[in-house]
A tleap script that builds the chain and sets N, CA, C and O, in Angstrom:
source leaprc.protein.ff14SB
mol = sequence {
  NMET ILE LEU PHE ASN LYS LEU ILE ARG SER
  THR LEU VAL VAL LEU SER ALA ILE SER SER
  PHE THR SER ALA ASN GLU MET GLU ILE THR
  ALA ILE LYS LYS VAL ILE SER GLU ASP SER
  LYS LEU ARG THR TYR SER GLY ASN VAL SER
  ILE ALA PHE ALA HIE GLY ASN LEU SER THR
  LYS SER SER ARG ALA TYR PHE GLN LYS GLY
  LYS THR VAL MET GLU GLY ASP VAL GLU ILE
  ILE LEU SER ASN ALA ILE ALA LYS THR GLN
  ARG VAL THR PHE ILE PRO SER LYS GLN GLY
  LEU VAL ALA LYS MET ASP ASN VAL THR LEU
  THR TYR CLYS
}
set mol.1.N position { 32.817 -4.313 -2.627 }
set mol.1.CA position { 32.356 -4.484 -1.266 }
set mol.1.C position { 31.079 -3.684 -1.003 }
set mol.1.O position { 30.182 -4.163 -0.309 }
set mol.2.N position { 30.991 -2.472 -1.552 }
set mol.2.CA position { 29.795 -1.648 -1.356 }
set mol.2.C position { 28.582 -2.341 -1.968 }
set mol.2.O position { 27.520 -2.389 -1.348 }
set mol.3.N position { 28.730 -2.872 -3.168 }
set mol.3.CA position { 27.633 -3.582 -3.822 }
set mol.3.C position { 27.205 -4.778 -2.984 }
set mol.3.O position { 26.009 -5.031 -2.842 }
set mol.4.N position { 28.156 -5.517 -2.427 }
set mol.4.CA position { 27.857 -6.671 -1.586 }
set mol.4.C position { 27.056 -6.248 -0.352 }
set mol.4.O position { 26.078 -6.905 0.004 }
set mol.5.N position { 27.467 -5.151 0.304 }
set mol.5.CA position { 26.740 -4.657 1.479 }
set mol.5.C position { 25.319 -4.251 1.132 }
set mol.5.O position { 24.400 -4.529 1.903 }
set mol.6.N position { 25.112 -3.597 -0.016 }
set mol.6.CA position { 23.761 -3.212 -0.437 }
set mol.6.C position { 22.915 -4.447 -0.706 }
set mol.6.O position { 21.731 -4.478 -0.368 }
set mol.7.N position { 23.518 -5.471 -1.314 }
set mol.7.CA position { 22.806 -6.707 -1.599 }
set mol.7.C position { 22.387 -7.389 -0.303 }
set mol.7.O position { 21.259 -7.870 -0.191 }
set mol.8.N position { 23.281 -7.432 0.666 }
set mol.8.CA position { 22.961 -8.037 1.964 }
set mol.8.C position { 21.836 -7.259 2.644 }
set mol.8.O position { 20.904 -7.859 3.178 }
set mol.9.N position { 21.919 -5.921 2.627 }
set mol.9.CA position { 20.867 -5.094 3.228 }
set mol.9.C position { 19.529 -5.323 2.552 }
set mol.9.O position { 18.506 -5.447 3.225 }
set mol.10.N position { 19.525 -5.380 1.218 }
set mol.10.CA position { 18.283 -5.602 0.473 }
set mol.10.C position { 17.693 -6.960 0.812 }
set mol.10.O position { 16.481 -7.090 0.982 }
set mol.11.N position { 18.545 -7.973 0.911 }
set mol.11.CA position { 18.079 -9.311 1.244 }
set mol.11.C position { 17.461 -9.337 2.631 }
set mol.11.O position { 16.425 -9.971 2.835 }
set mol.12.N position { 18.079 -8.659 3.584 }
set mol.12.CA position { 17.535 -8.616 4.934 }
set mol.12.C position { 16.193 -7.905 4.981 }
set mol.12.O position { 15.288 -8.334 5.697 }
set mol.13.N position { 16.055 -6.827 4.227 }
set mol.13.CA position { 14.778 -6.117 4.174 }
set mol.13.C position { 13.685 -7.028 3.647 }
set mol.13.O position { 12.593 -7.090 4.213 }
set mol.14.N position { 13.981 -7.739 2.556 }
set mol.14.CA position { 12.982 -8.627 1.958 }
set mol.14.C position { 12.641 -9.759 2.910 }
set mol.14.O position { 11.464 -10.074 3.086 }
set mol.15.N position { 13.634 -10.378 3.528 }
set mol.15.CA position { 13.374 -11.487 4.442 }
set mol.15.C position { 12.595 -11.049 5.669 }
set mol.15.O position { 11.715 -11.773 6.134 }
set mol.16.N position { 12.905 -9.877 6.198 }
set mol.16.CA position { 12.193 -9.419 7.386 }
set mol.16.C position { 10.781 -8.949 7.070 }
set mol.16.O position { 9.970 -8.772 7.979 }
set mol.17.N position { 10.481 -8.747 5.806 }
set mol.17.CA position { 9.169 -8.220 5.420 }
set mol.17.C position { 8.185 -9.296 4.993 }
set mol.17.O position { 7.102 -8.971 4.505 }
set mol.18.N position { 8.526 -10.559 5.160 }
set mol.18.CA position { 7.626 -11.616 4.720 }
set mol.18.C position { 6.275 -11.477 5.406 }
set mol.18.O position { 5.241 -11.694 4.774 }
set mol.19.N position { 6.262 -11.131 6.648 }
set mol.19.CA position { 5.017 -10.824 7.331 }
set mol.19.C position { 5.162 -9.417 7.874 }
set mol.19.O position { 5.696 -9.219 8.965 }
set mol.20.N position { 4.687 -8.436 7.112 }
set mol.20.CA position { 4.981 -7.057 7.488 }
set mol.20.C position { 3.746 -6.315 7.981 }
set mol.20.O position { 2.612 -6.647 7.634 }
set mol.21.N position { 3.997 -5.322 8.782 }
set mol.21.CA position { 2.965 -4.436 9.294 }
set mol.21.C position { 3.574 -3.057 9.391 }
set mol.21.O position { 4.609 -2.877 10.033 }
set mol.22.N position { 2.945 -2.077 8.761 }
set mol.22.CA position { 3.455 -0.712 8.796 }
set mol.22.C position { 2.351 0.195 9.317 }
set mol.22.O position { 1.176 0.005 9.002 }
set mol.23.N position { 2.727 1.158 10.096 }
set mol.23.CA position { 1.747 2.068 10.666 }
set mol.23.C position { 2.146 3.509 10.388 }
set mol.23.O position { 3.324 3.859 10.457 }
set mol.24.N position { 1.170 4.333 10.078 }
set mol.24.CA position { 1.377 5.764 9.920 }
set mol.24.C position { 0.226 6.462 10.629 }
set mol.24.O position { -0.677 5.802 11.144 }
set mol.25.N position { 0.249 7.780 10.660 }
set mol.25.CA position { -0.802 8.524 11.346 }
set mol.25.C position { -2.180 8.218 10.787 }
set mol.25.O position { -3.145 8.125 11.545 }
set mol.26.N position { -2.287 8.062 9.490 }
set mol.26.CA position { -3.598 7.939 8.885 }
set mol.26.C position { -3.926 6.559 8.350 }
set mol.26.O position { -5.033 6.348 7.855 }
set mol.27.N position { -2.991 5.599 8.433 }
set mol.27.CA position { -3.267 4.284 7.867 }
set mol.27.C position { -2.396 3.205 8.495 }
set mol.27.O position { -1.349 3.485 9.078 }
set mol.28.N position { -2.858 1.959 8.358 }
set mol.28.CA position { -2.090 0.783 8.752 }
set mol.28.C position { -2.051 -0.144 7.549 }
set mol.28.O position { -3.080 -0.391 6.919 }
set mol.29.N position { -0.863 -0.663 7.223 }
set mol.29.CA position { -0.693 -1.517 6.051 }
set mol.29.C position { -0.202 -2.889 6.488 }
set mol.29.O position { 0.751 -2.996 7.260 }
set mol.30.N position { -0.852 -3.934 5.997 }
set mol.30.CA position { -0.360 -5.295 6.189 }
set mol.30.C position { -0.172 -5.917 4.813 }
set mol.30.O position { -0.927 -5.632 3.884 }
set mol.31.N position { 0.841 -6.770 4.691 }
set mol.31.CA position { 1.143 -7.440 3.429 }
set mol.31.C position { 2.061 -8.621 3.712 }
set mol.31.O position { 2.652 -8.713 4.787 }
set mol.32.N position { 2.175 -9.508 2.758 }
set mol.32.CA position { 3.087 -10.639 2.896 }
set mol.32.C position { 4.526 -10.186 2.700 }
set mol.32.O position { 5.427 -10.638 3.406 }
set mol.33.N position { 4.741 -9.288 1.734 }
set mol.33.CA position { 6.097 -8.852 1.406 }
set mol.33.C position { 6.151 -7.334 1.316 }
set mol.33.O position { 5.226 -6.698 0.811 }
set mol.34.N position { 7.254 -6.754 1.815 }
set mol.34.CA position { 7.443 -5.303 1.761 }
set mol.34.C position { 8.885 -5.027 1.350 }
set mol.34.O position { 9.815 -5.631 1.885 }
set mol.35.N position { 9.068 -4.111 0.397 }
set mol.35.CA position { 10.399 -3.677 -0.014 }
set mol.35.C position { 10.440 -2.161 0.110 }
set mol.35.O position { 9.559 -1.465 -0.393 }
set mol.36.N position { 11.482 -1.647 0.793 }
set mol.36.CA position { 11.617 -0.214 1.035 }
set mol.36.C position { 12.903 0.277 0.398 }
set mol.36.O position { 13.952 -0.350 0.541 }
set mol.37.N position { 12.824 1.406 -0.312 }
set mol.37.CA position { 14.021 2.000 -0.906 }
set mol.37.C position { 14.937 2.520 0.197 }
set mol.37.O position { 14.511 2.684 1.340 }
set mol.38.N position { 16.199 2.777 -0.151 }
set mol.38.CA position { 17.163 3.236 0.852 }
set mol.38.C position { 16.754 4.540 1.519 }
set mol.38.O position { 17.019 4.735 2.705 }
set mol.39.N position { 16.107 5.443 0.769 }
set mol.39.CA position { 15.686 6.713 1.360 }
set mol.39.C position { 14.282 6.631 1.987 }
set mol.39.O position { 13.765 7.633 2.481 }
set mol.40.N position { 13.679 5.457 1.966 }
set mol.40.CA position { 12.358 5.176 2.552 }
set mol.40.C position { 11.205 5.906 1.880 }
set mol.40.O position { 10.087 5.876 2.396 }
set mol.41.N position { 11.436 6.557 0.756 }
set mol.41.CA position { 10.363 7.292 0.090 }
set mol.41.C position { 9.531 6.421 -0.845 }
set mol.41.O position { 8.412 6.789 -1.201 }
set mol.42.N position { 10.066 5.274 -1.243 }
set mol.42.CA position { 9.358 4.354 -2.133 }
set mol.42.C position { 9.203 3.020 -1.419 }
set mol.42.O position { 10.189 2.402 -1.019 }
set mol.43.N position { 7.950 2.579 -1.262 }
set mol.43.CA position { 7.676 1.320 -0.565 }
set mol.43.C position { 6.722 0.496 -1.414 }
set mol.43.O position { 5.684 0.986 -1.859 }
set mol.44.N position { 7.084 -0.755 -1.631 }
set mol.44.CA position { 6.254 -1.649 -2.425 }
set mol.44.C position { 5.779 -2.788 -1.531 }
set mol.44.O position { 6.580 -3.447 -0.869 }
set mol.45.N position { 4.477 -3.010 -1.521 }
set mol.45.CA position { 3.862 -4.065 -0.728 }
set mol.45.C position { 3.196 -5.043 -1.702 }
set mol.45.O position { 2.589 -4.629 -2.689 }
set mol.46.N position { 3.317 -6.335 -1.417 }
set mol.46.CA position { 2.669 -7.322 -2.278 }
set mol.46.C position { 2.170 -8.503 -1.454 }
set mol.46.O position { 2.655 -8.774 -0.355 }
set mol.47.N position { 1.195 -9.187 -2.015 }
set mol.47.CA position { 0.624 -10.354 -1.360 }
set mol.47.C position { -0.389 -10.018 -0.296 }
set mol.47.O position { -0.023 -9.649 0.820 }
set mol.48.N position { -1.659 -10.140 -0.627 }
set mol.48.CA position { -2.745 -9.927 0.327 }
set mol.48.C position { -2.606 -8.589 1.069 }
set mol.48.O position { -2.634 -8.547 2.299 }
set mol.49.N position { -2.458 -7.515 0.315 }
set mol.49.CA position { -2.259 -6.182 0.886 }
set mol.49.C position { -3.587 -5.644 1.425 }
set mol.49.O position { -4.625 -5.727 0.769 }
set mol.50.N position { -3.524 -5.101 2.613 }
set mol.50.CA position { -4.683 -4.478 3.241 }
set mol.50.C position { -4.233 -3.156 3.855 }
set mol.50.O position { -3.273 -3.114 4.625 }
set mol.51.N position { -4.938 -2.074 3.505 }
set mol.51.CA position { -4.646 -0.764 4.081 }
set mol.51.C position { -5.897 -0.296 4.810 }
set mol.51.O position { -6.962 -0.151 4.211 }
set mol.52.N position { -5.754 -0.063 6.105 }
set mol.52.CA position { -6.873 0.439 6.916 }
set mol.52.C position { -6.684 1.939 7.111 }
set mol.52.O position { -5.665 2.389 7.635 }
set mol.53.N position { -7.679 2.699 6.683 }
set mol.53.CA position { -7.663 4.157 6.824 }
set mol.53.C position { -8.579 4.531 7.976 }
set mol.53.O position { -9.784 4.287 7.915 }
set mol.54.N position { -8.017 5.123 9.029 }
set mol.54.CA position { -8.800 5.491 10.203 }
set mol.54.C position { -9.711 6.679 9.917 }
set mol.54.O position { -10.848 6.724 10.386 }
set mol.55.N position { -9.212 7.631 9.152 }
set mol.55.CA position { -9.989 8.821 8.816 }
set mol.55.C position { -10.159 8.809 7.309 }
set mol.55.O position { -9.168 8.671 6.592 }
set mol.56.N position { -11.351 8.946 6.810 }
set mol.56.CA position { -11.584 8.897 5.373 }
set mol.56.C position { -10.944 10.056 4.617 }
set mol.56.O position { -11.526 10.552 3.652 }
set mol.57.N position { -9.763 10.496 5.034 }
set mol.57.CA position { -9.098 11.654 4.460 }
set mol.57.C position { -8.203 11.246 3.289 }
set mol.57.O position { -6.977 11.267 3.399 }
set mol.58.N position { -8.828 10.874 2.164 }
set mol.58.CA position { -8.082 10.474 0.988 }
set mol.58.C position { -8.924 10.780 -0.242 }
set mol.58.O position { -10.142 10.938 -0.160 }
set mol.59.N position { -8.253 10.861 -1.376 }
set mol.59.CA position { -8.972 10.986 -2.640 }
set mol.59.C position { -8.412 9.937 -3.590 }
set mol.59.O position { -7.309 9.430 -3.385 }
set mol.60.N position { -9.172 9.617 -4.621 }
set mol.60.CA position { -8.770 8.545 -5.531 }
set mol.60.C position { -8.974 8.941 -6.986 }
set mol.60.O position { -9.767 9.827 -7.305 }
set mol.61.N position { -8.231 8.253 -7.867 }
set mol.61.CA position { -8.388 8.369 -9.308 }
set mol.61.C position { -8.284 6.967 -9.877 }
set mol.61.O position { -7.547 6.138 -9.342 }
set mol.62.N position { -9.010 6.687 -10.954 }
set mol.62.CA position { -8.885 5.401 -11.638 }
set mol.62.C position { -9.552 5.490 -13.003 }
set mol.62.O position { -10.279 6.439 -13.298 }
set mol.63.N position { -9.292 4.490 -13.824 }
set mol.63.CA position { -9.925 4.432 -15.142 }
set mol.63.C position { -11.371 3.977 -15.050 }
set mol.63.O position { -12.206 4.370 -15.865 }
set mol.64.N position { -11.668 3.138 -14.046 }
set mol.64.CA position { -13.009 2.561 -13.927 }
set mol.64.C position { -13.333 2.336 -12.454 }
set mol.64.O position { -12.472 1.918 -11.679 }
set mol.65.N position { -14.573 2.615 -12.071 }
set mol.65.CA position { -15.024 2.359 -10.701 }
set mol.65.C position { -16.466 1.874 -10.736 }
set mol.65.O position { -17.277 2.333 -11.540 }
set mol.66.N position { -16.766 0.928 -9.837 }
set mol.66.CA position { -18.133 0.418 -9.757 }
set mol.66.C position { -18.389 -0.126 -8.362 }
set mol.66.O position { -17.457 -0.362 -7.593 }
set mol.67.N position { -19.677 -0.323 -8.041 }
set mol.67.CA position { -20.076 -0.856 -6.741 }
set mol.67.C position { -20.426 -2.323 -6.897 }
set mol.67.O position { -21.021 -2.732 -7.894 }
set mol.68.N position { -20.044 -3.121 -5.882 }
set mol.68.CA position { -20.320 -4.548 -5.914 }
set mol.68.C position { -20.567 -5.027 -4.486 }
set mol.68.O position { -19.637 -5.096 -3.683 }
set mol.69.N position { -21.812 -5.357 -4.171 }
set mol.69.CA position { -22.186 -5.895 -2.860 }
set mol.69.C position { -21.715 -5.008 -1.708 }
set mol.69.O position { -21.130 -5.502 -0.744 }
set mol.70.N position { -21.963 -3.724 -1.801 }
set mol.70.CA position { -21.608 -2.792 -0.739 }
set mol.70.C position { -20.155 -2.358 -0.717 }
set mol.70.O position { -19.740 -1.626 0.181 }
set mol.71.N position { -19.377 -2.800 -1.694 }
set mol.71.CA position { -17.966 -2.449 -1.783 }
set mol.71.C position { -17.743 -1.604 -3.032 }
set mol.71.O position { -18.487 -1.723 -4.005 }
set mol.72.N position { -16.726 -0.755 -3.007 }
set mol.72.CA position { -16.348 0.027 -4.175 }
set mol.72.C position { -15.104 -0.604 -4.790 }
set mol.72.O position { -14.099 -0.797 -4.105 }
set mol.73.N position { -15.171 -0.927 -6.084 }
set mol.73.CA position { -14.048 -1.520 -6.795 }
set mol.73.C position { -13.528 -0.499 -7.795 }
set mol.73.O position { -14.305 0.083 -8.553 }
set mol.74.N position { -12.215 -0.277 -7.801 }
set mol.74.CA position { -11.590 0.635 -8.754 }
set mol.74.C position { -10.532 -0.146 -9.519 }
set mol.74.O position { -9.800 -0.951 -8.944 }
set mol.75.N position { -10.459 0.104 -10.836 }
set mol.75.CA position { -9.513 -0.619 -11.689 }
set mol.75.C position { -8.842 0.332 -12.663 }
set mol.75.O position { -9.399 1.368 -13.026 }
set mol.76.N position { -7.645 -0.031 -13.077 }
set mol.76.CA position { -6.931 0.716 -14.102 }
set mol.76.C position { -6.230 1.954 -13.595 }
set mol.76.O position { -6.869 2.983 -13.374 }
set mol.77.N position { -4.919 1.873 -13.406 }
set mol.77.CA position { -4.103 3.013 -12.969 }
set mol.77.C position { -4.715 3.733 -11.769 }
set mol.77.O position { -4.929 4.945 -11.798 }
set mol.78.N position { -4.989 2.978 -10.729 }
set mol.78.CA position { -5.598 3.529 -9.518 }
set mol.78.C position { -4.563 4.318 -8.726 }
set mol.78.O position { -3.437 3.863 -8.527 }
set mol.79.N position { -4.957 5.500 -8.281 }
set mol.79.CA position { -4.141 6.316 -7.391 }
set mol.79.C position { -4.969 6.640 -6.154 }
set mol.79.O position { -6.106 7.104 -6.246 }
set mol.80.N position { -4.372 6.385 -5.002 }
set mol.80.CA position { -4.964 6.774 -3.726 }
set mol.80.C position { -4.083 7.899 -3.203 }
set mol.80.O position { -2.920 7.683 -2.863 }
set mol.81.N position { -4.643 9.096 -3.142 }
set mol.81.CA position { -3.867 10.282 -2.806 }
set mol.81.C position { -4.090 10.618 -1.332 }
set mol.81.O position { -5.208 10.895 -0.898 }
set mol.82.N position { -2.988 10.585 -0.578 }
set mol.82.CA position { -3.007 10.866 0.850 }
set mol.82.C position { -2.266 12.170 1.117 }
set mol.82.O position { -1.661 12.734 0.206 }
set mol.83.N position { -2.304 12.648 2.338 }
set mol.83.CA position { -1.622 13.898 2.658 }
set mol.83.C position { -0.103 13.779 2.562 }
set mol.83.O position { 0.577 14.763 2.270 }
set mol.84.N position { 0.436 12.577 2.805 }
set mol.84.CA position { 1.887 12.417 2.810 }
set mol.84.C position { 2.418 11.423 1.771 }
set mol.84.O position { 3.620 11.162 1.731 }
set mol.85.N position { 1.535 10.864 0.928 }
set mol.85.CA position { 1.973 9.850 -0.036 }
set mol.85.C position { 0.939 9.647 -1.136 }
set mol.85.O position { -0.211 10.072 -1.024 }
set mol.86.N position { 1.380 8.987 -2.199 }
set mol.86.CA position { 0.484 8.536 -3.266 }
set mol.86.C position { 0.681 7.040 -3.412 }
set mol.86.O position { 1.805 6.567 -3.579 }
set mol.87.N position { -0.423 6.291 -3.348 }
set mol.87.CA position { -0.393 4.842 -3.516 }
set mol.87.C position { -0.900 4.510 -4.916 }
set mol.87.O position { -1.933 5.024 -5.342 }
set mol.88.N position { -0.168 3.645 -5.636 }
set mol.88.CA position { -0.562 3.262 -6.991 }
set mol.88.C position { -0.718 1.752 -7.087 }
set mol.88.O position { 0.121 0.995 -6.597 }
set mol.89.N position { -1.804 1.322 -7.726 }
set mol.89.CA position { -2.095 -0.083 -7.948 }
set mol.89.C position { -2.957 -0.215 -9.199 }
set mol.89.O position { -3.364 0.793 -9.778 }
set mol.90.N position { -3.236 -1.429 -9.614 }
set mol.90.CA position { -4.084 -1.634 -10.789 }
set mol.90.C position { -5.527 -1.957 -10.423 }
set mol.90.O position { -6.436 -1.715 -11.217 }
set mol.91.N position { -5.746 -2.505 -9.218 }
set mol.91.CA position { -7.106 -2.843 -8.799 }
set mol.91.C position { -7.184 -2.798 -7.279 }
set mol.91.O position { -6.305 -3.316 -6.590 }
set mol.92.N position { -8.225 -2.184 -6.766 }
set mol.92.CA position { -8.422 -2.095 -5.321 }
set mol.92.C position { -9.907 -2.226 -5.013 }
set mol.92.O position { -10.758 -1.769 -5.776 }
set mol.93.N position { -10.199 -2.856 -3.884 }
set mol.93.CA position { -11.569 -2.955 -3.388 }
set mol.93.C position { -11.617 -2.240 -2.042 }
set mol.93.O position { -10.882 -2.587 -1.118 }
set mol.94.N position { -12.493 -1.231 -1.940 }
set mol.94.CA position { -12.677 -0.482 -0.702 }
set mol.94.C position { -13.868 -1.066 0.052 }
set mol.94.O position { -14.957 -1.224 -0.500 }
set mol.95.N position { -13.634 -1.384 1.333 }
set mol.95.CA position { -14.664 -1.983 2.168 }
set mol.95.C position { -14.873 -1.084 3.386 }
set mol.95.O position { -13.921 -0.809 4.117 }
set mol.96.N position { -16.112 -0.620 3.616 }
set mol.96.CA position { -16.364 0.192 4.811 }
set mol.96.C position { -16.184 -0.648 6.078 }
set mol.96.O position { -16.536 -1.827 6.105 }
set mol.97.N position { -15.633 -0.030 7.123 }
set mol.97.CA position { -15.486 -0.715 8.409 }
set mol.97.C position { -15.897 0.239 9.523 }
set mol.97.O position { -16.094 1.429 9.280 }
set mol.98.N position { -16.027 -0.272 10.731 }
set mol.98.CA position { -16.405 0.568 11.869 }
set mol.98.C position { -15.370 1.646 12.138 }
set mol.98.O position { -15.715 2.742 12.579 }
set mol.99.N position { -14.092 1.342 11.874 }
set mol.99.CA position { -13.016 2.293 12.140 }
set mol.99.C position { -12.747 3.243 10.979 }
set mol.99.O position { -12.002 4.209 11.147 }
set mol.100.N position { -13.324 3.003 9.819 }
set mol.100.CA position { -13.089 3.860 8.658 }
set mol.100.C position { -13.288 3.112 7.356 }
set mol.100.O position { -14.410 2.760 6.992 }
set mol.101.N position { -12.179 2.873 6.653 }
set mol.101.CA position { -12.225 2.262 5.332 }
set mol.101.C position { -11.045 1.316 5.182 }
set mol.101.O position { -9.937 1.632 5.615 }
set mol.102.N position { -11.275 0.148 4.566 }
set mol.102.CA position { -10.195 -0.806 4.313 }
set mol.102.C position { -10.069 -1.004 2.811 }
set mol.102.O position { -11.061 -1.240 2.122 }
set mol.103.N position { -8.829 -0.908 2.301 }
set mol.103.CA position { -8.544 -1.121 0.886 }
set mol.103.C position { -7.811 -2.456 0.748 }
set mol.103.O position { -6.806 -2.685 1.421 }
set mol.104.N position { -8.309 -3.333 -0.116 }
set mol.104.CA position { -7.694 -4.652 -0.356 }
set mol.104.C position { -7.183 -4.690 -1.786 }
set mol.104.O position { -7.870 -4.253 -2.710 }
set mol.105.N position { -5.950 -5.225 -1.972 }
set mol.105.CA position { -5.350 -5.323 -3.298 }
set mol.105.C position { -4.248 -6.369 -3.296 }
set mol.105.O position { -3.837 -6.844 -2.237 }
set mol.106.N position { -3.764 -6.731 -4.492 }
set mol.106.CA position { -2.669 -7.706 -4.606 }
set mol.106.C position { -1.314 -7.052 -4.363 }
set mol.106.O position { -0.449 -7.646 -3.720 }
set mol.107.N position { -1.121 -5.838 -4.867 }
set mol.107.CA position { 0.133 -5.119 -4.652 }
set mol.107.C position { -0.105 -3.624 -4.789 }
set mol.107.O position { -1.066 -3.181 -5.418 }
set mol.108.N position { 0.797 -2.860 -4.181 }
set mol.108.CA position { 0.689 -1.410 -4.210 }
set mol.108.C position { 2.076 -0.800 -4.010 }
set mol.108.O position { 2.919 -1.360 -3.308 }
set mol.109.N position { 2.296 0.345 -4.633 }
set mol.109.CA position { 3.532 1.093 -4.437 }
set mol.109.C position { 3.181 2.455 -3.873 }
set mol.109.O position { 2.376 3.188 -4.447 }
set mol.110.N position { 3.790 2.789 -2.742 }
set mol.110.CA position { 3.578 4.088 -2.114 }
set mol.110.C position { 4.802 4.940 -2.306 }
set mol.110.O position { 5.923 4.504 -2.047 }
set mol.111.N position { 4.587 6.169 -2.764 }
set mol.111.CA position { 5.654 7.149 -2.908 }
set mol.111.C position { 5.388 8.249 -1.893 }
set mol.111.O position { 4.397 8.972 -1.998 }
set mol.112.N position { 6.276 8.376 -0.910 }
set mol.112.CA position { 6.117 9.375 0.140 }
set mol.112.C position { 6.748 10.696 -0.262 }
set mol.112.O position { 7.764 10.730 -0.957 }
set mol.113.N position { 6.135 11.778 0.183 }
set mol.113.CA position { 6.632 13.125 -0.129 }
set mol.113.C position { 7.803 13.481 0.738 }
set mol.113.O position { 8.351 14.576 0.616 }
savepdb mol mol.pdb
quit
């Protein structure tokens, strides 16, 4: 019965996340699909992921980075390090905006502290 309840909860999370929007103090995340662990410390977003950073308060690591038409592209084990989480993806494009910075990617996993 416990396994069945967890399965039902997981299914509801996935179904409710088909069009998801998440907000935090320093960022807003939109994606087609969102999956959250039971303790909420691990969150996976996929499908047309966009993260808007209001304050450029982040640092990054990657295997490769380059500029393309006014955008910064990072590839290979990309880490976006925030004050309360680390976001990991394989490729991200950073686009400057009036409100700060927007990161576009296919999928990302955030691990919250």
